[in-house]
Backbone as JSON Lines, residues from 0, in Angstrom:
{"i":0,"aa":"X","n":[34.15,-8.6,-5.21],"ca":[32.71,-9.02,-4.92],"c":[32.57,-10.26,-4.33]}
{"i":1,"aa":"X","n":[33.35,-11.08,-3.84],"ca":[33.18,-12.65,-3.51],"c":[32.86,-12.33,-2.08]}
{"i":2,"aa":"X","n":[34.01,-11.73,-1.44],"ca":[34.31,-11.08,-0.17],"c":[33.24,-10.93,0.04]}
{"i":3,"aa":"X","n":[31.88,-9.55,-0.1],"ca":[30.94,-8.91,0.01],"c":[29.56,-9.85,0.3]}
{"i":4,"aa":"X","n":[29.93,-11.27,-1.38],"ca":[28.73,-12.04,-1.36],"c":[28.59,-12.3,-0.03]}
{"i":5,"aa":"X","n":[30.33,-12.93,0.13],"ca":[30.21,-14.37,1.81],"c":[29.95,-13.48,2.6]}
{"i":6,"aa":"X","n":[30.06,-12.24,3.22],"ca":[29.84,-11.25,3.92],"c":[28.34,-11.34,3.98]}
{"i":7,"aa":"X","n":[27.53,-10.95,2.95],"ca":[25.95,-11.17,3.05],"c":[25.39,-12.41,3.34]}
{"i":8,"aa":"X","n":[26.06,-13.69,3.25],"ca":[25.72,-14.65,3.29],"c":[25.5,-15.03,5.03]}
{"i":9,"aa":"X","n":[26.49,-14.47,5.52],"ca":[26.97,-14.65,6.98],"c":[25.81,-13.73,7.37]}
{"i":10,"aa":"X","n":[25.7,-13.1,7.55],"ca":[24.08,-11.85,8.08],"c":[22.95,-12.85,8.23]}
{"i":11,"aa":"X","n":[22.42,-12.68,8.77],"ca":[21.23,-13.19,9.66],"c":[20.07,-12.91,8.91]}
{"i":12,"aa":"X","n":[20.02,-12.16,8.19],"ca":[19.06,-11.79,7.01],"c":[18.79,-12.87,5.94]}
{"i":13,"aa":"X","n":[19.82,-12.71,5.3],"ca":[20.28,-13.73,4.38],"c":[19.66,-14.97,5.05]}
{"i":14,"aa":"X","n":[20.07,-16.07,5.43],"ca":[19.39,-16.65,6.01],"c":[17.69,-17.06,6.58]}
{"i":15,"aa":"X","n":[17.55,-15.74,7.3],"ca":[16.41,-15.93,7.91],"c":[14.93,-15.72,6.41]}
{"i":16,"aa":"X","n":[15.71,-14.88,5.47],"ca":[15.1,-14.56,4.0],"c":[14.72,-16.0,3.41]}
{"i":17,"aa":"X","n":[15.68,-16.94,3.13],"ca":[16.5,-18.22,2.43],"c":[15.16,-18.8,2.78]}
{"i":18,"aa":"X","n":[15.06,-18.88,4.59],"ca":[14.03,-20.03,4.88],"c":[13.02,-19.27,5.37]}
{"i":19,"aa":"X","n":[12.74,-18.52,5.08],"ca":[10.58,-17.76,4.39],"c":[10.79,-18.05,3.32]}
{"i":20,"aa":"X","n":[11.23,-18.07,2.23],"ca":[11.0,-18.5,0.91],"c":[10.79,-19.34,0.73]}
{"i":21,"aa":"X","n":[11.96,-20.64,1.22],"ca":[11.28,-21.68,0.99],"c":[10.31,-22.38,2.08]}
{"i":22,"aa":"X","n":[9.84,-21.67,2.89],"ca":[8.76,-22.26,3.6],"c":[7.79,-22.03,2.77]}
{"i":23,"aa":"X","n":[7.35,-20.96,2.19],"ca":[5.98,-20.85,1.2],"c":[5.85,-21.81,0.58]}
{"i":24,"aa":"X","n":[4.88,-22.0,0.41],"ca":[4.06,-22.76,-0.57],"c":[4.45,-21.99,-2.16]}
{"i":25,"aa":"X","n":[4.29,-23.2,-3.02],"ca":[4.08,-22.38,-4.36],"c":[3.2,-22.01,-5.25]}
{"i":26,"aa":"X","n":[3.04,-21.24,-5.71],"ca":[1.5,-20.54,-6.43],"c":[1.25,-19.55,-5.78]}
{"i":27,"aa":"X","n":[2.62,-18.75,-5.04],"ca":[2.24,-17.12,-4.33],"c":[3.51,-16.27,-5.15]}
{"i":28,"aa":"X","n":[3.02,-14.74,-4.98],"ca":[3.76,-14.09,-4.97],"c":[4.31,-13.88,-3.42]}
{"i":29,"aa":"X","n":[6.07,-13.52,-3.12],"ca":[6.36,-13.66,-2.03],"c":[6.62,-11.62,-2.42]}
{"i":30,"aa":"X","n":[6.23,-11.35,-1.32],"ca":[6.72,-9.82,-1.2],"c":[7.85,-9.58,0.18]}
{"i":31,"aa":"X","n":[8.89,-9.11,-0.33],"ca":[10.22,-8.58,0.99],"c":[10.04,-7.73,1.09]}
{"i":32,"aa":"X","n":[10.58,-6.55,1.34],"ca":[10.92,-4.88,1.61],"c":[12.17,-5.03,2.19]}
{"i":33,"aa":"X","n":[13.0,-4.24,1.84],"ca":[14.34,-4.4,2.4],"c":[14.29,-2.92,2.5]}
{"i":34,"aa":"X","n":[14.58,-2.5,3.68],"ca":[15.19,-0.68,4.21],"c":[16.3,-0.67,5.47]}
{"i":35,"aa":"X","n":[17.05,0.47,4.67],"ca":[17.93,1.07,5.62],"c":[18.76,2.25,4.45]}
{"i":36,"aa":"X","n":[19.61,3.06,5.34],"ca":[20.33,3.33,5.41],"c":[20.89,2.67,3.21]}
{"i":37,"aa":"X","n":[21.79,3.82,2.94],"ca":[22.37,3.47,1.6],"c":[24.26,2.92,1.84]}
{"i":38,"aa":"X","n":[24.26,1.6,0.86],"ca":[25.44,1.45,1.09],"c":[25.66,0.08,2.09]}
{"i":39,"aa":"X","n":[23.56,-0.61,2.61],"ca":[24.16,-1.22,3.23],"c":[23.88,-3.35,2.96]}
{"i":40,"aa":"X","n":[23.9,-2.88,0.77],"ca":[23.9,-4.14,0.45],"c":[22.82,-4.82,0.04]}
{"i":41,"aa":"X","n":[21.55,-4.2,0.41],"ca":[20.65,-4.67,0.64],"c":[19.89,-5.33,-0.93]}
{"i":42,"aa":"X","n":[20.56,-4.48,-1.94],"ca":[20.62,-5.13,-3.22],"c":[21.6,-6.3,-3.8]}
{"i":43,"aa":"X","n":[22.38,-6.56,-3.07],"ca":[22.95,-7.56,-3.19],"c":[23.06,-8.54,-2.13]}
{"i":44,"aa":"X","n":[21.99,-8.23,-1.07],"ca":[20.87,-9.29,-0.57],"c":[20.19,-10.25,-1.72]}
{"i":45,"aa":"X","n":[19.22,-8.77,-2.07],"ca":[18.4,-9.18,-2.53],"c":[18.9,-10.65,-4.04]}
{"i":46,"aa":"X","n":[19.36,-10.08,-4.89],"ca":[20.35,-11.08,-5.78],"c":[21.99,-12.17,-5.2]}
{"i":47,"aa":"X","n":[21.83,-12.07,-3.77],"ca":[22.79,-13.18,-3.39],"c":[21.52,-14.31,-3.3]}
{"i":48,"aa":"X","n":[20.35,-13.79,-2.77],"ca":[19.16,-14.66,-3.1],"c":[19.19,-15.23,-3.86]}
{"i":49,"aa":"X","n":[18.24,-14.52,-5.16],"ca":[18.17,-15.57,-6.26],"c":[19.35,-16.64,-6.85]}
{"i":50,"aa":"X","n":[20.16,-15.76,-6.92],"ca":[21.94,-16.74,-6.66],"c":[21.27,-18.05,-6.33]}
{"i":51,"aa":"X","n":[21.39,-17.86,-5.2],"ca":[20.82,-19.13,-4.11],"c":[20.49,-20.21,-4.39]}
{"i":52,"aa":"X","n":[19.33,-19.75,-4.84],"ca":[18.41,-20.36,-5.43],"c":[18.21,-21.16,-6.38]}
{"i":53,"aa":"X","n":[19.39,-20.7,-7.41],"ca":[20.12,-20.82,-9.08],"c":[18.79,-20.48,-9.46]}
{"i":54,"aa":"X","n":[18.31,-18.98,-9.41],"ca":[17.37,-18.44,-10.62],"c":[18.24,-17.43,-10.88]}
{"i":55,"aa":"X","n":[17.1,-17.03,-11.49],"ca":[16.85,-15.68,-12.53],"c":[16.34,-14.71,-12.2]}
{"i":56,"aa":"X","n":[16.91,-13.24,-12.87],"ca":[16.52,-12.69,-11.24],"c":[16.55,-10.93,-12.0]}
{"i":57,"aa":"X","n":[15.62,-10.3,-12.11],"ca":[14.92,-8.87,-12.58],"c":[14.94,-7.67,-12.35]}
{"i":58,"aa":"X","n":[16.02,-6.79,-12.49],"ca":[15.69,-5.62,-11.73],"c":[15.49,-4.55,-12.21]}
{"i":59,"aa":"X","n":[14.52,-3.52,-11.57],"ca":[14.05,-2.8,-12.0],"c":[14.24,-1.1,-10.95]}
{"i":60,"aa":"X","n":[14.55,-0.08,-11.78],"ca":[15.24,0.09,-10.84],"c":[14.14,1.78,-10.57]}
{"i":61,"aa":"X","n":[13.9,1.72,-9.37],"ca":[12.45,2.58,-9.61],"c":[13.58,4.25,-9.56]}
{"i":62,"aa":"X","n":[11.62,4.95,-9.64],"ca":[11.67,6.19,-10.39],"c":[10.57,6.61,-10.45]}
{"i":63,"aa":"X","n":[10.3,8.58,-10.15],"ca":[9.43,8.81,-9.89],"c":[9.28,8.99,-11.58]}
{"i":64,"aa":"X","n":[9.51,8.65,-13.16],"ca":[9.34,8.53,-14.25],"c":[8.84,7.18,-14.55]}
{"i":65,"aa":"X","n":[9.12,6.62,-13.88],"ca":[8.72,4.53,-14.17],"c":[7.0,4.01,-14.8]}
{"i":66,"aa":"X","n":[6.58,4.24,-15.45],"ca":[5.44,3.82,-15.27],"c":[4.99,2.08,-16.04]}
{"i":67,"aa":"X","n":[3.49,2.32,-16.22],"ca":[3.51,0.11,-16.03],"c":[4.09,-0.66,-17.82]}
{"i":68,"aa":"X","n":[4.15,0.31,-18.41],"ca":[4.91,-0.16,-19.37],"c":[6.04,-0.51,-19.34]}
{"i":69,"aa":"X","n":[7.21,0.59,-18.3],"ca":[8.36,-0.15,-18.1],"c":[8.3,-1.51,-17.38]}
{"i":70,"aa":"X","n":[7.63,-1.28,-16.19],"ca":[7.47,-2.87,-15.69],"c":[6.96,-3.89,-16.64]}
{"i":71,"aa":"X","n":[5.46,-3.42,-17.05],"ca":[4.85,-4.8,-18.07],"c":[5.91,-5.26,-19.24]}
{"i":72,"aa":"X","n":[5.52,-4.18,-20.0],"ca":[6.26,-4.27,-21.45],"c":[5.35,-3.06,-21.82]}
{"i":73,"aa":"X","n":[6.01,-3.2,-23.33],"ca":[5.4,-2.05,-24.19],"c":[4.87,-2.59,-25.66]}
{"i":74,"aa":"X","n":[4.31,-2.17,-26.92],"ca":[3.65,-2.17,-27.8],"c":[4.93,-1.6,-28.81]}
{"i":75,"aa":"X","n":[5.93,-2.05,-29.71],"ca":[6.87,-1.65,-30.58],"c":[6.78,-1.87,-31.81]}
{"i":76,"aa":"X","n":[7.04,-1.16,-32.83],"ca":[7.13,-1.43,-34.59],"c":[8.38,-1.58,-34.78]}
{"i":77,"aa":"X","n":[8.09,-2.66,-35.76],"ca":[9.42,-3.86,-35.91],"c":[8.84,-4.25,-37.37]}
{"i":78,"aa":"X","n":[9.68,-3.77,-38.97],"ca":[9.56,-4.4,-39.88],"c":[8.38,-4.13,-40.18]}
{"i":79,"aa":"X","n":[7.74,-3.27,-39.81],"ca":[5.89,-2.95,-40.22],"c":[4.73,-3.28,-39.27]}
{"i":80,"aa":"X","n":[5.04,-4.27,-38.26],"ca":[4.14,-5.1,-37.92],"c":[4.67,-4.67,-36.09]}
{"i":81,"aa":"X","n":[3.6,-4.94,-35.01],"ca":[3.66,-3.79,-33.37],"c":[3.89,-5.26,-33.09]}
{"i":82,"aa":"X","n":[4.94,-5.62,-31.97],"ca":[5.09,-6.24,-31.41],"c":[5.35,-6.44,-30.42]}
{"i":83,"aa":"X","n":[4.76,-7.31,-29.27],"ca":[4.83,-6.73,-27.47],"c":[6.28,-6.88,-26.77]}
{"i":84,"aa":"X","n":[7.06,-6.14,-26.39],"ca":[7.84,-6.36,-25.91],"c":[7.75,-6.59,-24.23]}
{"i":85,"aa":"X","n":[8.44,-7.69,-23.74],"ca":[8.1,-7.86,-22.86],"c":[8.61,-7.05,-22.14]}
{"i":86,"aa":"X","n":[8.81,-6.76,-20.39],"ca":[9.41,-5.9,-19.26],"c":[9.53,-7.15,-18.59]}
{"i":87,"aa":"X","n":[10.32,-6.65,-17.58],"ca":[10.82,-7.57,-16.08],"c":[9.12,-8.11,-15.98]}
{"i":88,"aa":"X","n":[8.22,-6.92,-15.37],"ca":[7.42,-8.12,-14.09],"c":[7.18,-9.28,-15.45]}
{"i":89,"aa":"X","n":[6.9,-8.95,-16.82],"ca":[6.27,-10.89,-17.74],"c":[7.24,-11.5,-17.83]}
{"i":90,"aa":"X","n":[8.17,-10.92,-17.84],"ca":[10.02,-12.07,-18.32],"c":[10.07,-12.96,-17.02]}
{"i":91,"aa":"X","n":[9.45,-12.4,-16.2],"ca":[9.71,-12.51,-14.97],"c":[8.58,-13.82,-14.1]}
{"i":92,"aa":"X","n":[7.39,-13.5,-14.81],"ca":[6.4,-14.47,-14.13],"c":[6.64,-15.84,-14.71]}
{"i":93,"aa":"X","n":[7.14,-15.21,-16.52],"ca":[7.46,-16.74,-17.49],"c":[8.79,-17.27,-16.79]}
{"i":94,"aa":"X","n":[9.34,-16.71,-16.29],"ca":[10.68,-17.4,-15.4],"c":[10.18,-18.27,-14.9]}
{"i":95,"aa":"X","n":[9.53,-17.85,-13.65],"ca":[9.25,-18.48,-12.64],"c":[8.17,-18.88,-12.89]}
{"i":96,"aa":"X","n":[7.09,-19.1,-14.18],"ca":[6.68,-20.67,-14.38],"c":[7.02,-21.55,-15.4]}
{"i":97,"aa":"X","n":[8.54,-21.39,-16.17],"ca":[9.08,-22.2,-16.49],"c":[10.07,-22.39,-15.62]}
{"i":98,"aa":"X","n":[10.62,-22.33,-14.69],"ca":[11.74,-22.93,-13.36],"c":[10.77,-22.51,-12.24]}
{"i":99,"aa":"X","n":[9.87,-22.34,-11.93],"ca":[9.84,-23.06,-10.34],"c":[10.1,-21.54,-9.78]}
{"i":100,"aa":"X","n":[10.71,-20.62,-9.65],"ca":[11.48,-19.42,-8.76],"c":[11.23,-18.8,-10.06]}
{"i":101,"aa":"X","n":[11.24,-17.54,-9.39],"ca":[11.71,-16.39,-10.14],"c":[11.62,-14.8,-9.59]}
{"i":102,"aa":"X","n":[12.79,-14.44,-9.38],"ca":[13.26,-12.79,-8.61],"c":[12.54,-11.19,-9.24]}
{"i":103,"aa":"X","n":[12.47,-11.01,-8.85],"ca":[12.17,-9.13,-9.24],"c":[12.38,-8.84,-7.95]}
{"i":104,"aa":"X","n":[13.79,-7.89,-8.31],"ca":[14.13,-6.89,-7.65],"c":[14.32,-5.38,-7.87]}
{"i":105,"aa":"X","n":[13.1,-4.33,-7.02],"ca":[13.16,-3.0,-7.23],"c":[13.84,-2.2,-6.7]}
{"i":106,"aa":"X","n":[14.9,-1.76,-6.84],"ca":[15.41,-1.11,-5.89],"c":[15.23,0.47,-5.88]}
{"i":107,"aa":"X","n":[14.66,0.89,-4.97],"ca":[14.5,2.91,-4.83],"c":[12.82,2.31,-5.05]}
{"i":108,"aa":"X","n":[12.2,1.47,-4.73],"ca":[10.67,1.02,-4.52],"c":[9.83,1.99,-4.11]}
{"i":109,"aa":"X","n":[10.68,2.89,-3.17],"ca":[9.41,4.04,-2.52],"c":[10.04,5.58,-4.12]}
{"i":110,"aa":"X","n":[10.77,5.3,-4.46],"ca":[10.41,6.56,-5.48],"c":[9.83,6.31,-6.55]}
{"i":111,"aa":"X","n":[8.82,5.32,-7.01],"ca":[7.64,4.82,-8.05],"c":[6.54,6.0,-7.31]}
{"i":112,"aa":"X","n":[5.54,5.81,-8.54],"ca":[4.57,7.23,-7.88],"c":[3.96,5.8,-7.19]}
{"i":113,"aa":"X","n":[2.8,6.49,-7.07],"ca":[2.03,5.4,-6.3],"c":[0.86,4.75,-7.46]}
{"i":114,"aa":"X","n":[0.74,5.81,-8.43],"ca":[-0.32,5.17,-8.6],"c":[0.09,3.55,-9.75]}
{"i":115,"aa":"X","n":[1.92,3.76,-9.94],"ca":[2.26,2.57,-10.13],"c":[2.79,1.64,-9.84]}
{"i":116,"aa":"X","n":[2.81,1.9,-7.99],"ca":[2.53,0.91,-6.54],"c":[1.43,-0.08,-6.5]}
{"i":117,"aa":"X","n":[0.62,0.89,-6.82],"ca":[-1.65,-0.17,-7.13],"c":[-0.93,-0.82,-7.78]}
{"i":118,"aa":"X","n":[-0.59,-0.87,-9.06],"ca":[-0.72,-1.74,-10.17],"c":[-0.16,-2.99,-9.81]}
{"i":119,"aa":"X","n":[0.9,-3.03,-8.76],"ca":[1.4,-4.44,-8.45],"c":[1.1,-4.97,-7.21]}
{"i":120,"aa":"X","n":[0.04,-4.2,-7.1],"ca":[-0.49,-4.94,-5.7],"c":[-2.17,-5.93,-5.53]}
{"i":121,"aa":"X","n":[-2.32,-6.74,-7.86],"ca":[-2.98,-7.94,-7.33],"c":[-2.69,-9.12,-7.65]}
{"i":122,"aa":"X","n":[-1.1,-8.5,-7.88],"ca":[0.58,-9.4,-8.04],"c":[0.77,-10.16,-6.11]}
{"i":123,"aa":"X","n":[0.53,-8.88,-5.79],"ca":[0.79,-9.37,-4.68],"c":[0.16,-10.57,-3.72]}
{"i":124,"aa":"X","n":[-0.75,-9.8,-4.02],"ca":[-1.96,-10.01,-3.46],"c":[-2.7,-11.8,-4.04]}
{"i":125,"aa":"X","n":[-2.91,-11.62,-5.48],"ca":[-3.56,-13.39,-6.23],"c":[-3.59,-13.51,-7.39]}
{"i":126,"aa":"X","n":[-1.42,-13.7,-6.76],"ca":[-0.83,-14.21,-8.25],"c":[-1.09,-13.5,-9.14]}
{"i":127,"aa":"X","n":[-1.7,-12.82,-9.83],"ca":[-1.65,-12.33,-11.18],"c":[-1.52,-10.38,-11.17]}
{"i":128,"aa":"X","n":[-1.56,-10.15,-12.56],"ca":[-1.63,-9.36,-13.01],"c":[-2.65,-9.03,-13.93]}
{"i":129,"aa":"X","n":[-3.32,-8.18,-14.57],"ca":[-4.09,-7.76,-15.6],"c":[-3.38,-6.77,-16.7]}
{"i":130,"aa":"X","n":[-2.57,-6.56,-17.5],"ca":[-1.66,-5.87,-18.82],"c":[-2.44,-4.88,-18.74]}
{"i":131,"aa":"X","n":[-2.44,-4.1,-18.64],"ca":[-2.86,-2.69,-19.28],"c":[-2.7,-2.42,-20.79]}
{"i":132,"aa":"X","n":[-1.17,-2.61,-20.65],"ca":[-0.74,-2.72,-22.0],"c":[-0.92,-3.67,-23.25]}
{"i":133,"aa":"X","n":[-2.28,-5.03,-22.85],"ca":[-2.25,-6.0,-23.19],"c":[-3.81,-5.65,-23.52]}
{"i":134,"aa":"X","n":[-4.4,-5.06,-23.36],"ca":[-6.1,-5.12,-23.79],"c":[-6.13,-6.23,-21.93]}
{"i":135,"aa":"X","n":[-5.5,-5.28,-20.64],"ca":[-5.68,-6.26,-20.0],"c":[-5.93,-8.09,-19.69]}
{"i":136,"aa":"X","n":[-4.89,-8.06,-20.56],"ca":[-4.64,-9.92,-20.18],"c":[-3.96,-10.07,-19.47]}
{"i":137,"aa":"X","n":[-4.59,-11.24,-18.57],"ca":[-3.75,-11.63,-17.73],"c":[-3.05,-12.14,-17.47]}
{"i":138,"aa":"X","n":[-1.77,-12.21,-16.88],"ca":[-0.45,-13.51,-16.55],"c":[-0.86,-13.64,-15.02]}
{"i":139,"aa":"X","n":[-0.43,-14.9,-14.94],"ca":[-0.43,-15.72,-13.82],"c":[0.54,-16.41,-13.32]}
{"i":140,"aa":"X","n":[0.89,-16.75,-12.09],"ca":[1.53,-17.68,-11.78],"c":[0.86,-19.27,-11.53]}
{"i":141,"aa":"X","n":[1.61,-19.89,-12.38],"ca":[1.25,-21.75,-12.07],"c":[1.32,-21.87,-10.64]}
{"i":142,"aa":"X","n":[-0.03,-22.74,-10.17],"ca":[0.27,-23.78,-8.82],"c":[2.07,-23.91,-8.18]}
{"i":143,"aa":"X","n":[2.6,-23.92,-8.92],"ca":[3.94,-24.95,-8.98],"c":[5.2,-24.24,-9.12]}
{"i":144,"aa":"X","n":[4.59,-22.31,-8.82],"ca":[5.95,-21.54,-9.34],"c":[5.92,-20.37,-7.99]}
{"i":145,"aa":"X","n":[6.79,-19.58,-7.62],"ca":[7.41,-19.04,-6.98],"c":[7.65,-17.67,-7.58]}
{"i":146,"aa":"X","n":[7.29,-16.68,-7.11],"ca":[7.88,-15.14,-7.62],"c":[8.33,-14.64,-6.3]}
{"i":147,"aa":"X","n":[9.29,-14.18,-6.03],"ca":[10.06,-13.61,-4.7],"c":[9.99,-11.97,-5.72]}
{"i":148,"aa":"X","n":[9.34,-11.08,-5.66],"ca":[8.94,-9.48,-5.61],"c":[10.2,-9.37,-4.06]}
{"i":149,"aa":"X","n":[11.41,-8.39,-4.27],"ca":[12.13,-7.61,-3.39],"c":[12.37,-6.34,-4.12]}
{"i":150,"aa":"X","n":[11.57,-4.95,-3.06],"ca":[11.77,-4.01,-2.87],"c":[13.26,-3.67,-2.13]}
{"i":151,"aa":"X","n":[13.46,-1.82,-2.56],"ca":[14.73,-1.8,-1.32],"c":[14.03,-0.25,-1.32]}
{"i":152,"aa":"X","n":[14.92,0.1,-0.17],"ca":[14.4,1.63,0.08],"c":[14.83,1.94,1.08]}
{"i":153,"aa":"X","n":[15.44,3.17,0.98],"ca":[16.28,4.21,2.06],"c":[15.05,4.69,2.61]}
{"i":154,"aa":"X","n":[14.74,5.14,3.31],"ca":[13.69,5.67,4.58],"c":[14.56,7.34,4.92]}
{"i":155,"aa":"X","n":[13.57,7.94,4.34],"ca":[13.92,9.31,5.19],"c":[14.85,9.97,3.81]}
{"i":156,"aa":"X","n":[14.65,9.6,2.5],"ca":[16.16,10.66,2.2],"c":[14.55,11.29,1.67]}
{"i":157,"aa":"X","n":[15.26,12.99,1.27],"ca":[14.03,13.69,-0.01],"c":[14.37,12.84,-1.06]}
{"i":158,"aa":"X","n":[12.49,12.9,-2.21],"ca":[12.2,13.52,-3.51],"c":[11.98,12.29,-3.56]}
{"i":159,"aa":"X","n":[11.61,11.49,-2.43],"ca":[11.14,9.97,-2.42],"c":[9.51,10.18,-2.31]}
{"i":160,"aa":"X","n":[8.51,8.79,-2.55],"ca":[7.75,9.42,-2.24],"c":[7.6,7.95,-1.02]}
{"i":161,"aa":"X","n":[5.91,8.43,-0.37],"ca":[5.49,7.26,0.28],"c":[5.03,6.18,-0.06]}
{"i":162,"aa":"X","n":[5.13,4.96,0.72],"ca":[4.31,3.92,0.21],"c":[3.3,3.87,0.45]}
{"i":163,"aa":"X","n":[2.4,3.29,-0.55],"ca":[1.16,3.33,-0.16],"c":[1.16,2.36,0.89]}
{"i":164,"aa":"X","n":[-0.03,2.9,1.62],"ca":[-0.03,1.76,2.96],"c":[-0.87,0.85,2.58]}
{"i":165,"aa":"X","n":[-1.53,0.13,1.54],"ca":[-2.64,-0.79,1.06],"c":[-1.21,-1.96,-0.1]}
{"i":166,"aa":"X","n":[-0.35,-1.03,-0.39],"ca":[0.9,-1.67,-0.87],"c":[1.62,-2.29,-0.37]}
{"i":167,"aa":"X","n":[1.77,-1.17,0.82],"ca":[3.18,-2.15,1.82],"c":[2.73,-3.38,2.71]}
{"i":168,"aa":"X","n":[1.73,-2.92,3.07],"ca":[1.08,-4.6,3.77],"c":[0.49,-5.91,2.82]}
{"i":169,"aa":"X","n":[1.32,-5.57,1.66],"ca":[0.92,-6.46,1.06],"c":[2.44,-7.53,0.98]}
{"i":170,"aa":"X","n":[3.81,-6.35,1.49],"ca":[5.39,-7.12,1.87],"c":[5.22,-8.49,2.87]}
{"i":171,"aa":"X","n":[5.71,-9.21,2.82],"ca":[5.59,-10.19,4.26],"c":[6.42,-9.91,5.14]}
{"i":172,"aa":"X","n":[7.16,-9.24,4.85],"ca":[8.64,-9.05,5.78],"c":[8.67,-7.64,5.61]}
{"i":173,"aa":"X","n":[9.66,-6.64,6.16],"ca":[10.06,-5.92,6.14],"c":[11.48,-5.17,6.74]}
{"i":174,"aa":"X","n":[12.61,-6.37,7.17],"ca":[13.62,-6.32,7.9],"c":[14.38,-5.01,7.62]}
{"i":175,"aa":"X","n":[14.73,-4.18,8.86],"ca":[15.62,-3.21,8.59],"c":[17.02,-3.56,7.86]}
{"i":176,"aa":"X","n":[18.41,-3.67,7.2],"ca":[18.73,-3.49,6.93],"c":[20.29,-2.64,7.69]}
{"i":177,"aa":"X","n":[20.86,-3.07,8.38],"ca":[21.71,-1.53,8.92],"c":[23.43,-2.22,8.66]}
{"i":178,"aa":"X","n":[24.02,-1.14,8.79],"ca":[25.49,-0.96,8.71],"c":[26.52,-2.47,9.32]}
{"i":179,"aa":"X","n":[27.11,-2.63,8.75],"ca":[27.33,-3.51,10.4],"c":[28.12,-2.81,11.34]}
{"i":180,"aa":"X","n":[28.78,-4.27,11.99],"ca":[29.87,-3.7,13.39],"c":[30.65,-2.9,13.46]}
{"i":181,"aa":"X","n":[31.26,-2.03,13.86],"ca":[32.49,-1.16,13.3],"c":[34.02,-2.45,13.52]}
{"i":182,"aa":"X","n":[33.99,-3.63,13.91],"ca":[34.5,-4.86,14.49],"c":[34.96,-5.36,12.95]}
{"i":183,"aa":"X","n":[33.38,-5.48,12.34],"ca":[33.0,-6.16,11.02],"c":[33.18,-5.32,9.8]}
{"i":184,"aa":"X","n":[33.25,-4.33,9.97],"ca":[33.17,-3.39,9.02],"c":[35.43,-3.14,8.76]}
{"i":185,"aa":"X","n":[35.72,-3.08,9.76],"ca":[37.09,-3.93,9.72],"c":[38.15,-4.45,9.27]}
{"i":186,"aa":"X","n":[36.89,-5.88,9.63],"ca":[36.99,-7.48,9.09],"c":[37.33,-7.38,7.46]}
{"i":187,"aa":"X","n":[35.81,-6.47,7.66],"ca":[36.22,-6.73,5.78],"c":[36.6,-5.97,4.88]}
{"i":188,"aa":"X","n":[37.18,-4.6,5.12],"ca":[38.21,-3.94,4.08],"c":[39.57,-4.83,4.97]}
{"i":189,"aa":"X","n":[39.75,-5.54,5.57],"ca":[41.2,-6.26,5.23],"c":[41.8,-7.42,4.9]}
{"i":190,"aa":"X","n":[39.81,-7.62,4.69],"ca":[40.21,-8.56,3.46],"c":[40.31,-8.35,2.26]}
{"i":191,"aa":"X","n":[39.65,-6.61,1.78],"ca":[39.62,-6.32,0.48],"c":[41.72,-6.33,-0.27]}
């Protein structure tokens, strides 16, 4: 696994995305969309970036069944009382506010229904989200914090949704991640 991480860190995309994240000011949500064929290391690239920033990361696996409660959190009955159980999004916002930066990785982001994509628009453009499950309570990033949302997707795979244009436009960069050149694949295989 460490060799895979070393390979990811040698890729141009890693340095480019790291520099981009460093160059953007605090108090904002940064959207990055990675697309390419399956098995090219998109998720590994995203989690390696988080580790390089000494940051926590939260993973959401996209599917058509995913709804806002899965992303934001939901209410649960516990010992006769109701308690709000935070979802990955609210945990990531709190983590960013407490530690300066946090990452959310949304795998197969284009498998998420359009209505759920839209729910993330305000976070990507206005740095806050109103939680439907908590009576529209607002969760906001502090001016000293960064939240990096990295979506991964395999374009052209059957059974996926098209990204809504307004949602896709909120991502700053959309680099394509491709398979390494044949010689590089041989080098990787030899190291294993």
